[in-house]
C-alpha positions as semicolon CSV with decimal commas, in nm:
position;residue;x (nm);y (nm);z (nm)
1;M;0,006;-0,006;0,003
2;S;0,133;0,360;-0,079
3;K;0,179;0,622;0,158
4;E;-0,093;0,810;-0,036
5;E;-0,349;0,519;0,026
6;K;-0,308;0,426;0,381
7;G;-0,441;0,691;0,617
8;D;-0,474;0,654;0,984
9;N;-0,668;0,348;0,943
10;M;-0,605;-0,012;1,010
11;L;-0,798;-0,355;1,001
12;C;-0,579;-0,540;1,264
13;A;-0,478;-0,447;1,620
14;Y;-0,354;-0,622;1,926
15;N;-0,598;-0,661;2,242
16;D;-0,522;-0,674;2,585
17;H;-0,382;-1,040;2,570
18;Q;-0,131;-0,935;2,299
19;E;-0,345;-1,121;2,039
20;L;-0,351;-0,960;1,677
21;V;-0,726;-0,943;1,601
22;Q;-0,894;-0,826;1,289
23;A;-1,166;-0,546;1,310
24;D;-1,509;-0,686;1,300
25;Y;-1,877;-0,588;1,391
26;Q;-1,848;-0,853;1,658
27;L;-1,555;-0,687;1,847
28;N;-1,625;-0,480;2,151
29;R;-1,572;-0,120;2,139
30;D;-1,493;-0,095;2,514
31;Q;-1,190;-0,318;2,489
32;K;-0,829;-0,177;2,462
33;Y;-0,657;-0,213;2,131
34;F;-0,311;-0,131;2,048
35;C;-0,133;-0,027;1,722
36;P;0,091;-0,316;1,588
37;S;0,358;-0,072;1,487
38;C;0,371;0,211;1,760
39;R;0,188;0,010;2,028
40;Q;-0,013;0,329;2,112
41;R;-0,391;0,302;2,201
42;V;-0,617;0,268;1,911
43;Y;-1,009;0,256;1,903
44;L;-1,267;0,058;1,697
45;K;-1,473;0,243;1,461
46;K;-1,786;0,055;1,297
47;G;-2,107;0,152;1,198
48;A;-2,401;0,098;0,939
49;L;-2,216;0,291;0,670
50;M;-1,862;0,210;0,797
51;I;-1,641;-0,098;0,725
52;P;-1,495;-0,184;1,076
53;H;-1,132;-0,059;1,142
54;F;-0,912;0,082;1,420
55;A;-0,784;0,443;1,436
56;H;-0,529;0,627;1,668
57;F;-0,651;0,848;1,932
58;K;-0,351;1,057;1,841
59;S;-0,157;1,043;1,501
60;C;0,109;0,770;1,469
61;S;0,414;0,859;1,270
62;Q;0,400;0,513;1,060
63;F;0,025;0,576;0,966
64;A;0,006;0,975;0,944
65;F;-0,038;0,987;0,588
66;S;-0,242;1,219;0,365
67;E;-0,574;1,060;0,340
68;G;-0,804;0,787;0,488
69;E;-0,858;0,471;0,294
70;T;-1,146;0,410;0,071
71;V;-1,433;0,160;0,123
72;E;-1,312;-0,005;-0,204
73;H;-0,959;-0,036;-0,053
74;L;-1,065;-0,151;0,287
75;Q;-1,302;-0,421;0,148
76;G;-1,056;-0,526;-0,091
77;K;-0,775;-0,603;0,173
78;R;-1,027;-0,817;0,357
79;V;-1,138;-1,010;0,038
80;L;-0,796;-1,075;-0,057
81;A;-0,688;-1,185;0,294
82;E;-0,989;-1,429;0,306
83;W;-0,913;-1,564;-0,040
84;F;-0,543;-1,650;0,069
85;S;-0,677;-1,798;0,398
86;Q;-0,915;-2,023;0,177
87;L;-0,611;-2,130;-0,019
88;G;-0,444;-2,266;0,300
89;A;-0,179;-2,034;0,319
90;K;0,084;-2,110;0,593
91;S;0,048;-1,754;0,728
92;I;-0,145;-1,434;0,622
93;E;-0,058;-1,098;0,786
94;M;-0,248;-0,796;0,707
95;E;-0,073;-0,452;0,722
96;A;0,234;-0,627;0,853
97;Y;0,514;-0,356;0,917
98;L;0,860;-0,449;0,724
99;P;1,097;-0,228;0,926
100;K;1,407;-0,293;0,687
101;L;1,203;-0,133;0,402
102;Q;0,974;0,092;0,592
103;Q;0,688;-0,035;0,397
104;R;0,365;-0,208;0,500
105;P;0,201;-0,434;0,223
106;D;-0,173;-0,460;0,238
107;V;-0,151;-0,836;0,297
108;L;0,171;-1,041;0,384
109;V;0,127;-1,408;0,264
110;E;0,349;-1,745;0,299
111;L;0,182;-2,007;0,086
112;D;0,489;-2,220;0,181
113;A;0,847;-2,202;0,276
114;S;0,955;-2,102;-0,087
115;S;0,658;-1,873;-0,189
116;K;0,622;-1,550;0,006
117;I;0,402;-1,282;-0,152
118;A;0,349;-0,923;-0,061
119;V;0,019;-0,831;-0,185
120;E;-0,076;-0,443;-0,263
121;F;-0,435;-0,334;-0,360
122;Q;-0,372;-0,010;-0,537
123;C;-0,670;0,209;-0,544
124;S;-0,524;0,550;-0,508
125;P;-0,299;0,743;-0,761
126;I;0,076;0,634;-0,743
127;S;0,365;0,718;-0,981
128;A;0,512;0,413;-1,160
129;Q;0,860;0,515;-1,017
130;K;0,705;0,500;-0,665
131;L;0,569;0,144;-0,746
132;S;0,882;0,012;-0,898
133;K;1,064;0,133;-0,585
134;R;0,855;-0,062;-0,375
135;S;0,862;-0,376;-0,581
136;L;1,239;-0,379;-0,564
137;G;1,234;-0,362;-0,209
138;Y;1,015;-0,670;-0,182
139;L;1,222;-0,859;-0,417
140;M;1,519;-0,771;-0,209
141;V;1,362;-0,960;0,088
142;D;1,247;-1,234;-0,138
143;Y;0,878;-1,137;-0,147
144;F;0,697;-1,163;-0,479
145;P;0,525;-0,848;-0,508
146;L;0,164;-0,896;-0,641
147;W;0,021;-0,564;-0,731
148;I;-0,364;-0,592;-0,784
149;F;-0,513;-0,272;-0,904
150;G;-0,875;-0,121;-0,823
151;R;-1,137;0,061;-1,003
152;R;-0,937;0,388;-1,097
153;Y;-0,715;0,195;-1,304
154;R;-0,977;-0,036;-1,489
155;N;-0,981;0,114;-1,835
156;K;-0,871;0,036;-2,169
157;K;-0,534;0,201;-2,151
158;I;-0,258;0,055;-1,979
159;S;-0,084;0,308;-1,793
160;P;0,285;0,318;-1,694
161;T;0,181;0,260;-1,334
162;V;0,004;-0,050;-1,444
163;Q;0,304;-0,169;-1,650
164;A;0,521;-0,111;-1,357
165;G;0,317;-0,368;-1,169
166;M;0,292;-0,623;-1,421
167;F;0,443;-0,987;-1,365
168;Q;0,497;-1,282;-1,549
169;D;0,251;-1,575;-1,491
170;R;0,346;-1,898;-1,681
171;G;0,565;-1,701;-1,901
172;E;0,296;-1,444;-1,994
173;I;0,299;-1,086;-1,911
174;T;0,002;-1,029;-1,684
175;C;-0,154;-0,755;-1,478
176;A;-0,425;-0,808;-1,222
177;F;-0,743;-0,597;-1,109
178;L;-1,014;-0,658;-0,861
179;K;-1,365;-0,596;-0,898
180;N;-1,567;-0,716;-0,584
181;K;-1,484;-1,072;-0,544
182;T;-1,360;-1,128;-0,903
183;L;-0,982;-1,118;-1,016
184;I;-0,955;-0,988;-1,373
185;L;-0,625;-1,113;-1,513
186;V;-0,527;-0,916;-1,832
187;K;-0,304;-1,106;-2,064
188;N;-0,202;-1,151;-2,440
189;I;-0,145;-0,774;-2,459
190;Q;-0,028;-0,676;-2,833
191;Q;0,021;-0,361;-3,003
192;L;-0,231;-0,268;-3,289
193;G;-0,126;-0,097;-3,613
194;Y;-0,085;0,244;-3,470
195;P;0,060;0,374;-3,146
196;H;-0,140;0,394;-2,809
197;Q;-0,381;0,114;-2,931
198;I;-0,348;-0,236;-2,801
199;K;-0,565;-0,523;-2,795
200;F;-0,565;-0,774;-2,496
201;Q;-0,765;-1,065;-2,339
202;A;-0,937;-0,979;-1,991
203;L;-1,008;-1,311;-1,803
204;H;-1,242;-1,276;-1,536
205;Y;-1,207;-1,543;-1,229
206;P;-1,432;-1,544;-0,909
207;L;-1,172;-1,573;-0,633
208;N;-1,314;-1,901;-0,520
209;K;-1,230;-2,049;-0,875
210;L;-0,878;-1,935;-0,865
211;S;-0,573;-2,098;-0,693
212;F;-0,183;-2,101;-0,692
213;D;0,018;-2,416;-0,799
214;G;0,333;-2,555;-0,641
215;G;0,530;-2,295;-0,840
216;G;0,331;-2,005;-0,725
217;H;0,157;-1,966;-1,047
218;L;-0,191;-1,833;-1,075
219;L;-0,400;-2,175;-1,142
220;P;-0,752;-2,103;-1,270
221;A;-0,992;-2,380;-1,192
222;K;-1,233;-2,249;-1,453
223;I;-1,253;-1,973;-1,680
224;V;-1,558;-1,749;-1,621
225;N;-1,680;-1,464;-1,846
226;G;-1,344;-1,475;-2,035
227;G;-1,336;-1,271;-2,333
228;S;-1,123;-1,052;-2,549
229;E;-1,153;-0,660;-2,579
230;W;-1,037;-0,518;-2,904
231;H;-0,968;-0,158;-3,031
232;K;-1,063;-0,077;-3,390
233;E;-0,771;-0,078;-3,614
234;E;-0,771;0,146;-3,931
235;D;-0,565;0,176;-4,264
236;I;-0,223;0,283;-4,131
237;H;-0,141;0,474;-4,432
238;L;-0,457;0,702;-4,398
239;F;-0,354;0,722;-4,023
240;L;-0,003;0,860;-4,094
241;Q;-0,128;1,099;-4,359
242;R;-0,377;1,239;-4,084
243;Q;-0,098;1,278;-3,839
244;S;0,115;1,458;-4,102
245;Y;-0,159;1,690;-4,201
246;Y;-0,237;1,799;-3,838
247;K;0,121;1,809;-3,756
248;S;0,114;1,579;-3,467
249;A;0,369;1,651;-3,205
250;N;0,399;1,283;-3,127
251;Y;0,490;1,200;-3,519
252;R;0,728;1,503;-3,590
253;P;1,056;1,307;-3,506
254;F;0,919;1,020;-3,720
255;F;0,832;1,249;-4,029
256;Q;1,150;1,437;-3,974
257;M;1,333;1,107;-4,002
258;L;1,131;1,005;-4,333
259;Y;1,247;1,348;-4,466
260;E;1,615;1,308;-4,389
261;Q;1,620;0,975;-4,558
262;G;1,439;1,063;-4,865
263;E;1,134;0,859;-4,775
264;A;0,748;0,911;-4,778
265;V;0,451;0,793;-4,602
266;L;0,285;0,633;-4,902
267;T;0,594;0,451;-5,023
268;L;0,694;0,288;-4,674
269;P;0,739;-0,074;-4,708
270;R;0,512;-0,287;-4,530
271;E;0,741;-0,432;-4,289
272;I;0,729;-0,073;-4,126
273;L;0,351;-0,048;-4,119
274;Q;0,267;-0,368;-3,917
275;P;0,285;-0,370;-3,531
276;L;0,517;-0,577;-3,326
277;E;0,361;-0,755;-3,038
278;K;0,572;-0,618;-2,738
279;E;0,601;-0,253;-2,871
280;W;0,343;-0,125;-2,635
281;R;0,598;-0,167;-2,350
282;L;0,836;0,104;-2,531
283;K;0,799;0,503;-2,508
284;V;0,908;0,576;-2,855
285;N;0,676;0,604;-3,167
286;P;0,696;0,234;-3,284
287;F;0,683;0,356;-3,659
288;Q;1,002;0,546;-3,583
289;L;1,185;0,262;-3,422
290;R;1,067;0,023;-3,690
291;F;1,210;0,262;-3,960
292;A;1,544;0,322;-3,752
293;L;1,590;-0,073;-3,739
294;L;1,536;-0,107;-4,119
295;K;1,748;0,184;-4,227
296;K;2,021;0,056;-4,007
297;V;2,012;-0,290;-4,179
298;E;1,984;-0,127;-4,516
299;A;2,309;0,067;-4,462
300;L;2,502;-0,252;-4,443
301;P;2,668;-0,393;-4,751
302;F;2,481;-0,678;-4,894
303;G;2,611;-1,007;-4,760
304;S;2,690;-0,838;-4,420
305;I;2,637;-1,057;-4,106
306;F;2,539;-0,903;-3,803
307;S;2,363;-0,990;-3,462
308;T;2,041;-0,836;-3,310
309;Q;2,262;-0,696;-3,021
310;E;2,470;-0,526;-3,274
311;L;2,203;-0,372;-3,451
312;L;2,057;-0,228;-3,122
313;R;2,372;-0,085;-3,010
314;Q;2,373;0,108;-3,325
315;L;2,041;0,295;-3,249
316;P;2,032;0,620;-3,042
317;S;1,926;0,530;-2,685
318;G;1,633;0,752;-2,687
319;L;1,467;0,512;-2,932
320;L;1,506;0,219;-2,666
321;N;1,330;0,369;-2,355
322;S;1,092;0,150;-2,203
323;Y;0,834;0,168;-1,918
324;R;0,989;0,032;-1,595
325;A;0,858;-0,300;-1,474
326;P;1,077;-0,473;-1,206
327;Q;0,951;-0,820;-1,276
328;L;0,980;-0,805;-1,646
329;S;1,261;-0,818;-1,861
330;N;1,361;-0,520;-2,093
331;P;1,153;-0,539;-2,412
332;Q;1,422;-0,416;-2,652
333;L;1,582;-0,743;-2,752
334;N;1,253;-0,903;-2,816
335;V;1,098;-0,624;-3,035
336;A;1,429;-0,616;-3,247
337;Q;1,433;-0,994;-3,284
338;D;1,057;-1,008;-3,386
339;F;1,130;-0,719;-3,650
340;L;1,426;-0,905;-3,801
341;N;1,189;-1,228;-3,817
342;R;0,958;-1,020;-4,021
343;L;1,243;-0,891;-4,251
344;E;1,344;-1,273;-4,284
345;K;0,984;-1,374;-4,394
346;S;1,015;-1,102;-4,669
347;G;1,357;-1,175;-4,774
348;V;1,542;-0,872;-4,648
349;V;1,764;-1,084;-4,421
350;S;1,832;-1,451;-4,377
351;S;1,900;-1,618;-4,030
352;V;2,261;-1,765;-3,990
353;G;2,235;-1,877;-3,645
354;A;2,093;-1,784;-3,305
355;S;2,022;-1,408;-3,330
356;Y;2,253;-1,357;-3,640
357;W;2,166;-1,250;-3,969
358;Q;2,281;-1,179;-4,319
359;Y;2,154;-0,873;-4,532
360;E;2,021;-0,994;-4,859
361;R;1,820;-0,715;-5,025
362;R;1,645;-0,371;-4,950
363;A;1,292;-0,387;-4,858
364;K;1,048;-0,315;-5,149
365;R;0,848;-0,004;-5,159
366;P;0,506;0,045;-5,331
367;Q;0,488;0,292;-5,588
368;A;0,337;0,617;-5,498
369;P;0,001;0,697;-5,668
370;L;0,004;0,959;-5,930
């Protein structure tokens, strides 16, 4: 949980017998309760319009953040803790303080000796940089950071913050969202033909139908309401012409590159127009990256042998910037490899070994209409 999200509320506290209890409607308000962090007195708050929780009589430095928790966040934490309890987790701690990191995940779970998870249910705004820093902290102490996003982040765009919270599930890039008691896993994310437009598969799982296998991977018992959400794709040439006409700032470097190389939108090779699957993870305009890769290949003498890594090293560093995701490998090598595989299919290069290529011929350009 981020500092922006916690507020001076908590779901667990110690009672007079030093037992950690969870806030509940059945608890007695007259009993004494103590903060798990500072050991100061706290009191139980509950009511018809309020989720039971504990709060300090006086502000606690470890809880004195900018705002209280939302109902969505309080309910979500409890739902997630109950889910892991149903899975038979070895231990579950809500809001456990990690002094080495000075972080307090929403739920700390130990499935077994080799599977420890720090669960963060993120409902409030947080930057990708802050989220990445927290993830790196959890990884440093051998906890798998599982970021699950709330309603604010459930839209058709994958923000840099959500990218920073992505993880690998069975080798597939995944991000997770919680809606009531349903976990939504977004997978199979692919770039469409033009920037900022993607397609993905959103799989909906009631939590009682989802478990973990022995390796800590999510294991659905049954896909419920699974389906794909698609963005409409349009003619790429027309799209680029429109960006040129309206002098779009995001496309200015790409059109400048075309001008300097004596190329035009209408005569671009088809290899430039087709999207690459993992391009959505890069910050640069994907047309610009594909064009730069092709021109670096075509600048070589025919018959030259080169590696994917060598080709990447020739590109300006600004073309390779990606959104940070601590649990994912950098996408640059995969994107370049996919593009070279495409060039091989069209005869521009041929494969001469693992990640090595030979330049055969220039890419074909269509004739410009009269």
